[in-house]
C-alpha positions in Angstrom: 11.7 21.7 7.0 8.6 20.1 5.7 7.1 16.9 7.4 6.9 13.6 5.6 3.8 11.4 5.4 3.9 8.1 3.9 0.6 6.6 2.6 1.2 2.9 2.1 -1.1 0.9 -0.3 -1.2 -2.0 2.2 -3.2 -4.3 -0.2 -0.7 -3.7 -3.0 2.3 -4.2 -0.7 0.8 -7.4 0.9 0.3 -9.0 -2.6 3.8 -8.0 -3.7 5.3 -9.5 -0.5 3.3 -12.7 -0.9 4.5 -13.2 -4.5 8.0 -12.1 -3.8 8.7 -14.9 -1.4 8.6 -18.5 -2.7 7.6 -21.6 -0.6 5.3 -22.2 2.1 6.1 -20.3 5.4 4.1 -21.2 8.5 4.3 -20.7 12.2 4.7 -23.6 14.4 1.0 -23.9 14.9 0.6 -24.1 11.0 -0.6 -20.5 10.4 0.7 -19.2 7.0 3.1 -16.3 7.4 4.7 -15.8 3.9 2.8 -12.5 3.2 3.1 -11.1 6.7 6.9 -11.9 6.8 7.4 -10.1 3.5 5.2 -7.3 4.5 7.2 -6.9 7.7 10.5 -6.7 5.9 9.1 -4.1 3.4 7.7 -2.0 6.3 11.0 -2.1 8.2 13.0 -1.1 5.2 10.7 1.6 4.4 10.8 3.1 7.9 14.6 2.8 8.0 15.2 4.3 4.5 12.6 7.1 4.5 12.3 8.0 8.2 8.7 9.4 7.9 7.0 11.6 10.5 3.7 10.0 9.8 2.6 6.7 8.2 -0.8 5.4 7.4 -1.2 1.9 5.8 -4.4 1.5 3.9 -6.1 -1.9 3.0 -9.0 -3.0 0.8 -12.0 -4.3 2.5 -14.7 -6.1 0.7 -16.2 -4.9 -2.5 -16.0 -1.3 -3.6 -18.9 1.0 -4.8 -17.6 0.3 -8.3 -19.0 -3.2 -8.1 -22.4 -1.8 -7.6 -21.9 0.3 -10.7 -20.4 -2.4 -12.7 -20.8 -6.0 -11.4 -17.9 -7.3 -13.5 -15.4 -4.8 -12.1 -12.2 -6.6 -11.7 -14.0 -9.8 -12.5 -11.0 -10.9 -14.6 -8.8 -11.0 -11.6 -8.0 -14.5 -10.1 -9.2 -15.2 -6.5 -6.9 -14.3 -3.7 -4.8 -17.5 -2.7 -6.3 -19.2 0.3 -3.2 -18.8 2.4 -3.0 -15.1 1.8 -6.8 -14.7 2.5 -6.1 -16.5 5.9 -3.4 -13.8 6.7 -5.5 -10.8 5.4 -7.2 -10.1 8.8 -3.8 -9.9 10.6 -2.3 -7.1 8.6 -4.1 -4.2 10.3 -3.4 -5.5 13.9 0.2 -6.2 12.8 0.6 -2.5 11.8 -1.0 -1.2 14.9 1.3 -3.6 17.1 4.1 -1.7 15.4 2.5 1.7 16.3 1.5 2.4 12.7 -2.0 3.7 11.8 -3.7 1.2 9.5 -7.2 1.5 8.1 -9.7 -0.2 5.7 -13.1 1.2 4.8 -16.0 -1.1 3.5 -17.1 0.1 0.1 -13.9 1.9 -0.9 -10.6 0.6 -2.3 -7.3 1.5 -0.6 -6.5 3.6 -3.7 -9.7 5.8 -3.1 -8.6 6.4 0.5 -4.9 7.0 -0.3 -5.8 9.4 -3.2 -8.2 11.5 -0.9 -5.7 11.7 1.9 -2.8 12.6 -0.4 -4.7 15.4 -2.1 -6.2 16.7 1.1 -2.9 16.7 3.1 -0.1 17.5 0.7 1.4 20.9 1.1 4.6 22.9 1.3 4.6 21.9 5.0 3.8 18.2 4.5 5.2 16.2 1.6 3.4 13.0 0.8 4.8 9.9 -0.6 2.5 7.2 -1.8 4.0 3.7 -1.4 2.6 1.5 -4.2 3.5 -0.1 -7.5 0.1 1.0 -8.8 0.8 3.3 -11.8 -2.5 4.9 -11.6 -1.2 7.0 -8.7 1.1 8.7 -11.1 -1.8 11.1 -12.0 -1.6 12.5 -8.4 2.1 13.2 -8.5 2.9 16.9 -7.9 5.8 18.7 -6.3 4.1 17.8 -2.9 3.0 14.2 -3.7 5.5 11.6 -4.9 5.1 8.0 -5.8 7.5 5.5 -4.0 8.2 2.0 -5.1 10.1 0.6 -2.0 10.8 -2.8 -3.6 12.7 -1.3 -6.4 14.1 2.0 -4.6 12.4 4.2 -7.0 10.8 7.6 -6.4 8.7 9.4 -8.9 8.1 13.1 -8.9 6.7 15.2 -11.7 9.9 14.9 -13.9 10.2 11.1 -13.4 6.5 10.6 -14.2 6.8 12.7 -17.3 10.0 10.9 -18.4 8.4 7.4 -17.9 4.8 7.9 -18.9 4.7 11.2 -20.8 
């Protein structure tokens, strides 16, 4: 039986978790916890529902090389909310405390790293699921690479990608 690798778009999932929970959640010392709490719930559900052999969570860190090529890259996006920005440095240590590998590489987006790892490691012996709601990953879907939307319990293989996006 083939092994299972989950490549989690941590940045994508952290933003989703932050926006999925309403209200201001804080620890007793006042530190914001809304995104971390939602992310923990997503991670727990993903581990229980999908029982992976390997998990790597990947986060964005700083600007990507695309900003050097095109200074207005993603310039239309709003700034990260302050309370989410305050939590951002805690995601990688949080994952590591759970025994899950987590990485971020200056100059590259999480998408770049995830795409590289997926294509490099997917095989008949290791099935890869990319955990993200980013539709751009659909171009990588093969029999050995699937797209997994854990928030909506959806999995996209080649047939599902073709049915949804052509």
